[in-house]
DRENDRENMI-954029 format. One line per 5 residues: number of its first residue (from 0); their letters; for each residue x, y, z of N, C-alpha, C. Coordinates in steps of 0.001 Angstrom, whole numbers. Example, Ala and Ser with C-alpha at 12.3 -4.5 7.8 and 13.67 -1.06 7.14 Angstrom:
REM DRENDRENMI-954029
0) as) 13190,-5690,7800,12300,-4500,7800,13200,-3300,7800 ~ 12850,-2250,7080,13670,-1060,7140,12900,30,7870
This chain:
REM DRENDRENMI-954029
0) mldhl) 119396,28759,-12680,119478,28265,-14157,118675,27530,-14470 ~ 118177,26262,-13685,117113,25529,-14085,115993,25960,-13326 ~ 115033,25843,-14319,113440,26104,-13438,113043,24742,-12827 ~ 112923,23655,-13246,112347,22531,-12878,113130,21303,-13112 ~ 112946,20266,-12857,113519,18748,-13187,112183,18171,-12723
5) elrtr) 111973,17143,-14020,110707,16271,-13859,111634,15127,-14357 ~ 111271,13819,-13207,111805,12405,-13538,110456,11453,-13984 ~ 110913,10548,-14694,109985,9654,-14841,110074,8300,-14195 ~ 108827,7602,-13654,109163,6386,-12853,107836,5342,-13395 ~ 108300,4036,-13019,107151,3104,-13127,107007,2646,-11635
10) rmdec) 107220,3249,-10799,107576,2778,-9231,106852,4507,-8323 ~ 105887,4880,-8982,105181,6022,-8550,105102,6336,-7059 ~ 104515,5303,-6473,104010,5239,-5253,105362,5195,-4355 ~ 106475,4512,-4961,107599,4221,-3999,108317,5495,-4264 ~ 108377,5966,-5670,109601,7043,-5285,108655,8445,-4615
15) vafya) 107172,8490,-4926,106760,9349,-3591,107108,9561,-2514 ~ 107078,8283,-1917,107389,7745,-458,108862,8392,-255 ~ 109572,7775,-1178,110816,8186,-1080,111363,9736,-910 ~ 110870,10061,-2138,110972,11700,-1954,110245,12487,-1126 ~ 109165,11913,-512,108764,12922,641,109514,12916,1708
20) avlep) 110206,11493,1883,110924,11449,3505,112163,11924,3262 ~ 112798,12223,2020,114436,12361,2170,114141,13903,2065 ~ 113096,14429,1562,112911,16183,942,112618,16950,2385 ~ 111954,16412,2912,111097,16915,4218,111791,17853,4916 ~ 113285,17125,5182,114305,18277,6098,114637,19305,5435
25) lgyal) 114640,19536,4069,115038,20499,3318,113923,21391,2932 ~ 112785,21363,3828,111561,22121,3528,110660,21602,2282 ~ 110819,20481,1582,110228,20391,476,109063,19527,889 ~ 107852,19445,384,106376,18634,512,106074,18595,-933 ~ 105198,17600,-1097,104423,16999,-1879,103168,18175,-2207
30) vvngp) 103167,19289,-3026,102031,19992,-3316,101130,19740,-4932 ~ 101444,18908,-5437,100571,18681,-6513,100448,16720,-6261 ~ 99151,16505,-6025,99216,15252,-6191,98061,14558,-6971 ~ 98470,15027,-8476,97862,14359,-9779,98326,13449,-10890 ~ 98243,12951,-11656,98699,11819,-12391,100151,12304,-12318
35) skgfg) 100837,13680,-12240,102229,14041,-12031,102455,14775,-10518 ~ 103387,14387,-9826,103387,14606,-8245,104455,15597,-8037 ~ 104240,16735,-7857,104832,18058,-7720,105407,18364,-6369 ~ 106598,18429,-6082,107233,18885,-4870,107665,20192,-4359 ~ 107264,21200,-3664,107442,22335,-3600,108469,22739,-2408
40) hegrl) 108937,23985,-2805,109634,24429,-1611,109668,26138,-1739 ~ 109168,26691,-471,109499,28244,-689,108314,29175,-1823 ~ 107425,28100,-2062,106516,28988,-2891,106855,28662,-4543 ~ 107699,27441,-4407,108076,26838,-6114,107664,25624,-6182 ~ 107419,25095,-7291,107091,24009,-7748,108309,23519,-8550
45) dfwla) 109588,22673,-8090,110952,22737,-9158,111014,21194,-8991 ~ 110251,20163,-8721,110438,18816,-8733,109207,18260,-8638 ~ 109293,16952,-9824,108427,16338,-10207,108475,15178,-10575 ~ 107683,14344,-10485,107799,12781,-10995,106460,12529,-11570 ~ 106611,11846,-13123,105372,11544,-13769,105882,10188,-14337
50) egeps) 104295,9317,-14523,104815,7952,-14930,105485,7664,-16300 ~ 106146,7058,-16307,107180,6641,-17702,108462,5924,-17589 ~ 109339,5651,-18459,110249,4515,-18526,111339,5773,-17942 ~ 111610,5177,-16741,112970,5845,-15979,113978,6136,-16458 ~ 114723,7372,-16391,116280,7138,-16804,116969,6960,-15767
55) rdvhf) 118000,5980,-15917,118854,5771,-14735,120123,6266,-14702 ~ 120838,6671,-15376,121979,7283,-15925,121876,8952,-15353 ~ 121379,9091,-14574,121051,10816,-13638,121861,10889,-12548 ~ 121993,11912,-12623,122956,12121,-10989,122313,13977,-10690 ~ 121477,13890,-9524,121282,15493,-9431,121518,15554,-7845
60) aftap) 121506,16897,-7223,121948,17231,-6091,120440,18071,-5633 ~ 120295,18186,-4619,119117,18790,-3583,120485,19925,-2843 ~ 120048,20954,-2541,120886,22001,-1598,120294,22066,-489 ~ 121296,21602,529,120602,21723,1982,121367,23289,2583 ~ 120669,23586,3584,120957,24819,3882,122488,24717,4865
65) drptv) 122724,23481,5648,123833,23003,6552,123616,21679,6340 ~ 124775,21012,7078,125475,19956,7125,124630,19071,7922 ~ 124342,19884,9156,123010,18492,9718,121873,18095,8896 ~ 121490,19143,8125,120230,19012,7137,120457,17705,6355 ~ 122036,17685,5927,122354,16555,5018,122249,15376,5815
70) dtaya) 122795,15207,6876,122682,14247,7379,121566,13535,7749 ~ 120476,14748,8197,119186,14335,8359,118489,13669,7112 ~ 118622,14318,6070,118206,13679,5033,118737,11981,4376 ~ 120331,12369,4609,120613,10999,4411,120510,9528,5339 ~ 119783,9862,6453,119883,8679,7568,118450,8433,7080
75) riaaa) 117472,9381,6351,116216,8797,5985,115970,7527,5197 ~ 117222,7653,4224,117377,7096,2907,116732,5303,2825 ~ 117181,4763,3876,116824,3493,3630,115750,3039,4251 ~ 114885,3839,5066,113650,3886,5759,113051,4491,4778 ~ 112940,4898,4045,112298,5304,2585,112442,4707,1234
80) ggapn) 113379,3762,1041,112886,2865,84,114089,3125,-750 ~ 115021,3698,-180,116335,4052,-1258,117426,3503,-764 ~ 118760,3578,-1214,119940,2587,-913,121029,3654,-871 ~ 121617,3458,536,122761,4452,800,123724,4399,-223 ~ 124379,5452,-681,125622,5127,-1780,126828,5801,-1345
85) rapal) 126735,6962,-832,127965,7503,-38,127706,8339,1201 ~ 128252,8130,2409,127926,8695,3626,128162,10176,3702 ~ 127496,11043,4133,127953,12635,4058,129327,12653,4482 ~ 130098,13321,3423,131740,13832,4009,131758,15254,3180 ~ 133278,15646,3589,133513,16484,2898,134008,16065,1703
90) aphlh) 134321,16826,783,134493,16848,-655,135620,18042,-1055 ~ 136789,18384,-233,137595,19582,-354,138023,19311,-1720 ~ 138329,18633,-2920,138545,18433,-3994,137653,19377,-4992 ~ 136599,19678,-4491,135382,20212,-4901,135443,21764,-4506 ~ 135513,21704,-3218,135716,23242,-2699,135682,23097,-871
95) pnyya) 136488,23720,-233,136638,23340,1291,135414,22947,1854 ~ 134282,23768,1730,133207,23257,2226,132081,22588,1832 ~ 132507,21636,596,131337,20816,98,131266,19795,694 ~ 130055,19820,1250,129441,18485,2367,128295,17953,1453 ~ 128490,16436,1156,127675,15681,442,127045,14535,1185
100) gyald) 125939,14127,828,126175,12480,746,125048,12085,-45 ~ 124842,10870,-303,124469,10317,-1674,123414,9102,-1390 ~ 122640,8918,-2315,121491,7750,-2624,121339,7365,-3785 ~ 121042,6370,-3758,119722,5831,-5103,118526,5752,-4788 ~ 117895,6361,-5516,116247,6391,-5055,115692,4965,-5623
105) pdgrl) 114576,4678,-5340,113726,3600,-5908,114216,3105,-7619 ~ 114465,3933,-8394,114799,3419,-9573,116043,3660,-9717 ~ 116965,3857,-8975,118665,3890,-9157,119241,4643,-9714 ~ 118426,5752,-9556,119223,7188,-9998,120042,7563,-8683 ~ 121153,8160,-9229,122089,9153,-7875,121463,10384,-7660
110) vefvs) 121194,10400,-6292,120483,11690,-5257,121503,12285,-4427 ~ 122005,13371,-4543,122866,13841,-3806,122080,15436,-2764 ~ 122810,15096,-1718,121937,16107,-726,123430,16651,-438 ~ 123738,17924,-583,124838,19208,-418,124558,20447,32 ~ 125430,20600,1080,125209,21843,2101,126906,22432,1400
115) hgek) 127046,23873,1225,128291,24566,724,128470,25309,1797 ~ 128231,25472,2840,128105,26273,4004,129723,25674,4945 ~ 130466,26297,5613,131124,25637,6783,130302,25319,7934 ~ 129360,24945,8186,128803,23896,9151,127649,23227,8864
């Protein structure tokens, strides 16, 4: 349904470093390094950072192919300048295989890494 997401930040360098580190296990890389920063995966540019006043009451999730990838992304949070929020765990109230970990990015937004698979 969504084509792309753009977030505004006043901490561009910190946010770029954070997202580059935590999205790498999911196959994302910084593809556009201009005034706006674009992260891509499998030929798509679907995550952007731009200068501006950040919105803090935002929650978004990145899909991981499996639970170990969720764990790897989550393990990189603190070293990448973010703050762990909730350790990866199953959330069976959503569905039996919903496995997610949560972090706060450098602007305080809630970022989720989720896998819907059995492993």
